[in-house]
C-alpha positions as CSV (number, residue, x, y, z in Angstrom):
1,M,177.8,164.2,62.4
2,A,174.8,163.9,65.2
3,E,173.1,166.9,64.0
4,M,173.3,165.9,60.4
5,D,171.8,162.2,61.1
6,E,168.8,164.0,62.8
7,K,168.2,166.3,59.9
8,L,168.1,163.0,57.7
9,E,165.9,161.0,60.3
10,R,163.5,164.1,60.2
11,A,163.6,164.3,56.5
12,K,163.0,160.5,56.5
13,E,159.9,160.7,58.9
14,L,158.6,163.6,57.0
15,M,158.6,161.9,53.7
16,E,156.6,158.7,55.2
17,R,153.9,161.1,56.6
18,A,153.6,162.6,53.3
19,Q,153.1,159.0,51.9
20,G,150.6,158.6,54.3
21,F,148.7,161.7,53.4
22,L,148.9,160.8,49.7
23,S,147.6,157.3,50.8
24,D,144.7,158.6,52.3
25,A,143.8,161.2,49.8
26,E,143.3,158.2,47.4
27,F,140.5,157.1,49.5
28,R,138.6,160.3,50.5
29,E,135.5,160.8,49.0
30,E,135.0,164.4,49.9
31,H,136.9,166.9,47.6
32,E,137.7,169.1,50.5
33,T,139.1,166.5,52.3
34,K,141.5,165.5,49.6
35,Q,142.8,168.6,48.9
36,I,143.9,169.0,52.5
37,R,145.8,165.7,52.3
38,Y,147.3,166.5,49.0
39,L,148.2,169.9,50.6
40,Q,149.7,168.0,53.8
41,A,151.7,165.9,52.0
42,M,153.2,168.7,49.7
43,S,154.1,170.7,52.6
44,H,155.6,167.5,54.4
45,T,157.6,167.0,51.2
46,L,158.8,170.5,50.7
47,V,160.3,170.4,54.2
48,A,162.0,167.0,53.9
49,L,163.4,168.2,50.8
50,F,164.5,171.5,52.3
51,L,166.3,169.5,55.0
52,Q,167.9,167.2,52.7
53,N,169.5,170.1,50.8
54,E,170.8,171.8,53.9
55,L,172.4,168.2,54.4
56,I,174.0,168.3,50.8
57,V,175.1,171.8,51.6
58,D,176.8,170.8,54.7
59,L,178.5,167.9,53.3
60,L,179.8,170.0,50.4
61,K,181.2,172.3,53.2
62,K,182.8,169.3,54.9
63,Q,184.1,168.1,51.5
64,Q,185.9,171.9,51.1
65,E,187.0,171.6,54.2
66,Y,188.8,168.1,53.7
67,D,190.0,169.1,50.4
68,A,191.8,172.4,52.0
69,L,193.4,170.1,54.8
70,A,194.7,167.5,52.3
71,G,196.3,170.2,50.2
72,D,198.6,171.8,52.9
């Protein structure tokens, strides 16, 4: 469970950073800087979503193990 908690916390941190990049992009006047901030936000969001998907898979595996034990 500790590993799952770490992944969840990391995903949360990445989403918060992504939101920060998006907020920063809104205030930028230079087109290139805006694009960089949007790309940073997207990359952080993708990594966070990947971690969340890993957690979902882990939970599904644990549920299958539990179901198998309960069926015995």
